[in-house]
C-alpha positions as a Markdown table, in Angstrom:
| # | Residue | x | y | z |
|---|---|---|---|---|
| 1 | Met | -0.3 | -0.2 | 0.2 |
| 2 | Thr | 1.5 | 3.4 | -1.3 |
| 3 | Ala | 2.1 | 6.2 | 1.1 |
| 4 | Met | -0.8 | 8.3 | -0.6 |
| 5 | Thr | -3.2 | 5.5 | 0.1 |
| 6 | Thr | -2.4 | 5.1 | 3.8 |
| 7 | Gly | -3.1 | 8.8 | 4.1 |
| 8 | Ser | -6.5 | 9.0 | 2.1 |
| 9 | Thr | -7.3 | 5.3 | 4.1 |
| 10 | Ser | -6.6 | 7.4 | 7.3 |
| 11 | Arg | -8.4 | 10.5 | 6.7 |
| 12 | Ala | -11.4 | 8.3 | 5.3 |
| 13 | Asp | -11.4 | 6.9 | 8.9 |
| 14 | Ala | -11.0 | 10.4 | 11.0 |
| 15 | Asn | -13.9 | 11.8 | 8.8 |
| 16 | Arg | -16.0 | 8.2 | 9.4 |
| 17 | Arg | -15.1 | 9.0 | 13.7 |
| 18 | Arg | -15.9 | 12.7 | 13.5 |
| 19 | Ile | -19.2 | 12.5 | 11.6 |
| 20 | Leu | -20.5 | 9.2 | 13.7 |
| 21 | Asp | -19.2 | 11.4 | 17.0 |
| 22 | Val | -21.2 | 14.3 | 15.2 |
| 23 | Ala | -24.3 | 12.7 | 14.5 |
| 24 | Leu | -24.4 | 11.6 | 17.8 |
| 25 | Ala | -24.6 | 14.3 | 19.4 |
| 26 | Glu | -26.5 | 16.2 | 16.9 |
| 27 | Leu | -29.0 | 13.3 | 17.3 |
| 28 | Leu | -30.0 | 13.9 | 21.2 |
| 29 | Arg | -29.7 | 17.0 | 20.7 |
| 30 | Asp | -32.4 | 16.8 | 17.7 |
| 31 | Pro | -34.0 | 13.5 | 17.4 |
| 32 | Asp | -35.0 | 15.0 | 14.0 |
| 33 | Ala | -31.9 | 15.9 | 12.3 |
| 34 | Ser | -31.3 | 15.0 | 8.9 |
| 35 | Met | -28.7 | 14.1 | 7.0 |
| 36 | Asp | -27.8 | 17.8 | 6.0 |
| 37 | Gln | -27.4 | 19.1 | 9.7 |
| 38 | Ile | -25.1 | 16.6 | 10.6 |
| 39 | Ala | -22.8 | 17.1 | 7.3 |
| 40 | Arg | -22.8 | 21.0 | 8.1 |
| 41 | Ala | -22.0 | 20.0 | 12.0 |
| 42 | Ala | -19.3 | 17.7 | 10.5 |
| 43 | Gly | -17.8 | 20.4 | 8.9 |
| 44 | Val | -18.1 | 18.2 | 5.7 |
| 45 | Val | -19.7 | 17.6 | 2.5 |
| 46 | Arg | -23.4 | 15.7 | 2.3 |
| 47 | Arg | -22.0 | 13.8 | 0.3 |
| 48 | Thr | -18.9 | 12.7 | 2.4 |
| 49 | Val | -21.7 | 11.6 | 5.0 |
| 50 | Tyr | -23.7 | 9.5 | 2.0 |
| 51 | Gly | -19.9 | 8.5 | 1.2 |
| 52 | His | -19.7 | 6.5 | 5.0 |
| 53 | Phe | -23.3 | 5.9 | 5.5 |
| 54 | Pro | -25.8 | 5.5 | 2.2 |
| 55 | Ser | -28.8 | 6.2 | 4.7 |
| 56 | Arg | -29.9 | 7.9 | 7.5 |
| 57 | Glu | -31.1 | 4.7 | 8.5 |
| 58 | Ala | -27.4 | 3.2 | 8.1 |
| 59 | Leu | -26.0 | 5.7 | 10.5 |
| 60 | Ile | -28.4 | 5.3 | 13.0 |
| 61 | Ser | -27.3 | 1.5 | 12.3 |
| 62 | Thr | -24.2 | 1.9 | 13.1 |
| 63 | Leu | -24.3 | 4.1 | 16.0 |
| 64 | Ile | -26.8 | 1.3 | 17.7 |
| 65 | Asp | -23.7 | -1.1 | 16.7 |
| 66 | Gly | -21.3 | 1.3 | 18.7 |
| 67 | Ala | -23.4 | 2.0 | 21.8 |
| 68 | Val | -23.8 | -2.0 | 21.6 |
| 69 | Glu | -20.0 | -3.0 | 21.4 |
| 70 | Ala | -19.9 | -0.1 | 24.9 |
| 71 | Leu | -22.7 | -2.1 | 26.8 |
| 72 | Ala | -20.5 | -5.0 | 25.9 |
| 73 | Asp | -17.6 | -4.2 | 27.3 |
| 74 | Ala | -19.1 | -2.2 | 30.5 |
| 75 | Asp | -20.6 | -5.0 | 31.2 |
| 76 | Gly | -17.4 | -7.4 | 30.9 |
| 77 | His | -15.1 | -5.4 | 32.9 |
| 78 | Ala | -17.6 | -4.6 | 35.9 |
| 79 | Arg | -17.6 | -8.3 | 36.3 |
| 80 | Asp | -14.2 | -8.9 | 35.8 |
| 81 | Thr | -13.2 | -11.6 | 39.0 |
| 82 | Val | -16.6 | -10.6 | 40.5 |
| 83 | Thr | -17.7 | -14.7 | 41.8 |
| 84 | Asp | -21.0 | -14.2 | 43.7 |
| 85 | Pro | -23.5 | -14.1 | 41.3 |
| 86 | Ala | -25.7 | -11.4 | 42.8 |
| 87 | Glu | -22.9 | -9.1 | 42.9 |
| 88 | Ala | -22.1 | -9.4 | 39.0 |
| 89 | Val | -25.1 | -8.5 | 38.0 |
| 90 | Ala | -25.5 | -5.4 | 40.4 |
| 91 | Arg | -22.4 | -4.4 | 38.8 |
| 92 | Ser | -23.1 | -5.0 | 35.7 |
| 93 | Val | -26.2 | -3.4 | 35.5 |
| 94 | Leu | -24.9 | -0.1 | 37.2 |
| 95 | Ala | -22.0 | -0.4 | 34.4 |
| 96 | Ile | -24.2 | -1.0 | 31.3 |
| 97 | Trp | -26.9 | 2.0 | 33.1 |
| 98 | Ala | -23.3 | 4.5 | 33.1 |
| 99 | Val | -23.3 | 3.6 | 29.6 |
| 100 | Ala | -27.0 | 3.2 | 28.3 |
| 101 | Asp | -28.2 | 6.6 | 29.4 |
| 102 | Arg | -25.9 | 8.1 | 27.3 |
| 103 | Tyr | -27.5 | 6.6 | 24.3 |
| 104 | Arg | -31.1 | 6.5 | 26.4 |
| 105 | Leu | -32.1 | 9.2 | 23.6 |
| 106 | Leu | -30.8 | 7.9 | 20.6 |
| 107 | Val | -32.7 | 4.1 | 21.9 |
| 108 | Ala | -35.9 | 5.0 | 21.9 |
| 109 | Leu | -34.7 | 7.1 | 18.3 |
| 110 | Ala | -33.4 | 3.9 | 16.7 |
| 111 | Gln | -37.0 | 2.0 | 17.6 |
| 112 | Arg | -38.6 | 3.7 | 15.0 |
| 113 | Thr | -35.7 | 2.8 | 12.5 |
| 114 | Val | -33.8 | -0.1 | 13.3 |
| 115 | Thr | -37.1 | -2.0 | 15.6 |
| 116 | Val | -37.0 | -3.1 | 18.8 |
| 117 | Gln | -35.9 | -6.7 | 17.0 |
| 118 | Gly | -32.9 | -5.5 | 15.3 |
| 119 | Ile | -32.1 | -3.6 | 18.9 |
| 120 | Arg | -33.0 | -7.3 | 20.4 |
| 121 | Glu | -30.3 | -9.2 | 18.0 |
| 122 | Arg | -27.6 | -6.9 | 18.4 |
| 123 | Leu | -28.1 | -7.7 | 22.2 |
| 124 | Ala | -28.0 | -11.3 | 21.7 |
| 125 | Pro | -23.8 | -11.6 | 22.6 |
| 126 | Leu | -24.8 | -9.7 | 25.9 |
| 127 | Arg | -28.2 | -11.7 | 26.7 |
| 128 | Glu | -26.2 | -14.9 | 27.0 |
| 129 | Thr | -23.6 | -13.6 | 28.9 |
| 130 | Lys | -26.3 | -12.5 | 31.7 |
| 131 | Ile | -28.0 | -15.6 | 31.4 |
| 132 | Arg | -25.3 | -17.4 | 32.4 |
| 133 | Val | -24.9 | -15.7 | 35.6 |
| 134 | Leu | -28.5 | -16.1 | 36.0 |
| 135 | Arg | -27.8 | -19.5 | 36.0 |
| 136 | Gln | -25.2 | -19.2 | 38.6 |
| 137 | Gly | -27.2 | -17.6 | 40.8 |
| 138 | Leu | -30.6 | -19.7 | 40.4 |
| 139 | Asp | -28.4 | -23.3 | 40.6 |
| 140 | Ser | -26.6 | -22.0 | 43.9 |
| 141 | Gly | -30.3 | -20.4 | 45.1 |
| 142 | Val | -28.4 | -16.8 | 45.4 |
| 143 | Phe | -31.9 | -16.1 | 42.8 |
| 144 | Ser | -34.8 | -17.4 | 43.4 |
| 145 | Ser | -36.9 | -16.9 | 40.1 |
| 146 | Pro | -40.2 | -19.0 | 38.7 |
| 147 | Leu | -38.7 | -18.4 | 35.1 |
| 148 | Pro | -35.4 | -20.2 | 33.8 |
| 149 | Ala | -32.4 | -17.4 | 33.6 |
| 150 | Ala | -32.8 | -17.5 | 29.3 |
| 151 | Ala | -36.9 | -16.4 | 29.9 |
| 152 | Leu | -35.6 | -14.0 | 32.8 |
| 153 | Ala | -33.0 | -12.1 | 30.5 |
| 154 | Tyr | -35.9 | -11.2 | 29.0 |
| 155 | Val | -36.8 | -9.4 | 31.9 |
| 156 | His | -34.4 | -7.9 | 32.6 |
| 157 | Glu | -33.4 | -6.7 | 29.7 |
| 158 | Gln | -37.2 | -5.4 | 29.3 |
| 159 | Met | -37.1 | -3.9 | 32.3 |
| 160 | Leu | -33.9 | -1.7 | 31.6 |
| 161 | Phe | -35.6 | -0.2 | 28.6 |
| 162 | Ala | -39.0 | 0.6 | 30.2 |
| 163 | Val | -36.3 | 2.3 | 32.7 |
| 164 | Met | -34.8 | 4.6 | 30.0 |
| 165 | Glu | -38.1 | 5.1 | 28.7 |
| 166 | Ala | -39.5 | 6.2 | 32.3 |
| 167 | Val | -36.3 | 9.1 | 32.3 |
| 168 | Asn | -37.0 | 10.6 | 28.8 |
| 169 | Asp | -40.4 | 10.5 | 29.9 |
| 170 | Gly | -39.3 | 12.4 | 33.1 |
| 171 | Leu | -40.9 | 10.0 | 35.1 |
| 172 | Leu | -37.2 | 9.4 | 36.6 |
| 173 | Thr | -34.3 | 11.0 | 36.8 |
| 174 | Ala | -31.2 | 9.7 | 35.4 |
| 175 | Glu | -29.5 | 10.1 | 38.6 |
| 176 | Glu | -31.9 | 7.7 | 40.3 |
| 177 | Ala | -32.6 | 5.5 | 37.1 |
| 178 | Gly | -29.4 | 3.5 | 37.7 |
| 179 | Arg | -29.8 | 2.1 | 41.1 |
| 180 | Ser | -32.9 | 1.7 | 41.0 |
| 181 | Ala | -32.9 | -0.2 | 38.0 |
| 182 | Thr | -30.6 | -2.2 | 39.7 |
| 183 | Val | -32.3 | -3.4 | 42.3 |
| 184 | Ala | -35.2 | -3.7 | 40.5 |
| 185 | Val | -33.3 | -6.5 | 38.9 |
| 186 | Leu | -32.4 | -8.0 | 41.3 |
| 187 | Thr | -35.4 | -8.1 | 43.0 |
| 188 | Ala | -37.1 | -9.0 | 39.9 |
| 189 | Ala | -34.3 | -12.5 | 40.2 |
| 190 | Gly | -36.0 | -13.2 | 43.6 |
| 191 | Val | -33.1 | -10.9 | 46.1 |
| 192 | Pro | -35.2 | -9.6 | 49.2 |
| 193 | Ala | -35.6 | -5.8 | 48.4 |
| 194 | Ser | -33.5 | -4.8 | 51.6 |
| 195 | Leu | -30.5 | -7.0 | 50.2 |
| 196 | Ala | -30.7 | -5.6 | 46.8 |
| 197 | Thr | -30.6 | -2.2 | 48.6 |
| 198 | Ser | -28.1 | -2.6 | 50.5 |
| 199 | Leu | -26.0 | -4.6 | 48.3 |
| 200 | Val | -26.5 | -1.9 | 45.3 |
| 201 | Ala | -25.4 | 1.2 | 47.9 |
| 202 | Arg | -22.3 | -0.7 | 48.7 |
| 203 | Val | -21.0 | -1.7 | 45.1 |
| 204 | Ser | -21.9 | 2.2 | 44.3 |
| 205 | Glu | -19.6 | 3.4 | 47.0 |
| 206 | Glu | -17.4 | 1.4 | 45.6 |
| 207 | Ser | -17.3 | 2.0 | 41.9 |
């Protein structure tokens, strides 16, 4: 590869990253932001944006992919070396919420374009990890639920989506949502509310 080709590729990659960063900021500010608005905010011509993303839907889809990757990274780091299933879930949900809170308006927007099913499919690897932790907790008696681990993972996932919507609708503040969602997820898994609350408080202070 020649130096000229390498330079062109680097510029293209830099443009793409800038467009994605600016697009996220613009869409969070104005969910109806057009490709023209995003191009102007990124300091590029409209053709450059379409050169990387053939449609607004493709751009939003790519942003969602980035969000899911960030969620998976947060989940993995939060649970690293943690052996207790309840603490693993608590640390995971708190870490995931910290990332999800940044993207919650984007998720609401994406449901118009990517579809809920598309988002659910993207979350499949993260869900599989959750299922393993929940199964461990159910087998050891840390969790108690009439639902099997796979079904319980879906319940937890939908609870977090619901909390995101509650924040978007002004029913809950973003500041209290993370802890509240984590306690709710643990109690849904059968952890007594008092224990869930104290665990989440301790983990939050350590984070």
